[in-house]
C-alpha positions, 0 to 999 in steps of 0.5 A: 533890337533897335529900329528907326521909325522916321526922320525929318529935316527942318530948320528948328526943333522945339521941345516943351519942357513941361509936356515933352511934346515936340514941334518940328518947325519949317520942314525943309525940302528945297532951299534957294541960294544966291550963289555957290559955294555957300554955307547954310547956317542951320538945319536940324534933324529929328528922328524917332527910334524904338528898342525892344530892350530899353536900358540895354541897347546902345545906338551910334548915329552918323549923318552923311551928306551925298552931293549931286555928283555922288561925293560924300561927307560925314556931317555928324557922328554921335558917340554911343548912347543907351536907349533908356526907354522903348521910344527914343527921340534924337534931335541933331543940330547940323550947323554950317552945312556946305553946298557947292553944287546945285541939285539934289543932296541926300542926307543919309541917316546911318546907325552902327551895329557892331562895326558895320554902318546901316542906312536907316533913311535918306532925306533928299534936299533940292538946292537951287540957285536964286538966279535960276528961279528968276530966269524961270529954270 
């Protein structure tokens, strides 16, 4: 059985090649945009997974962006891959995320088991307009 441990939304992920230590750089909770619509050029999503059956269990992940108005868009969907070790790290680069609404966007991490998708985590990201900051809103 595969279990999601945690996920984080950040600007960059750095993995040291010699030690395999990871750094999640510039974690993101809120962004300010000059205007809408806009495309934010770079996000990374780091997750940790655990399996009881290394080398046997397969995992498929997708990330769904849920807009403040409730509409949804799949940002990325992986192919199936085997978890070769008990703990597994997934580092996804999310290029060119579109924003056309201010408010709280949710990044839902889902895994697929059989044919069904299961919600593993939801990460909120607040989008504000720079003009609203200047006006004190």
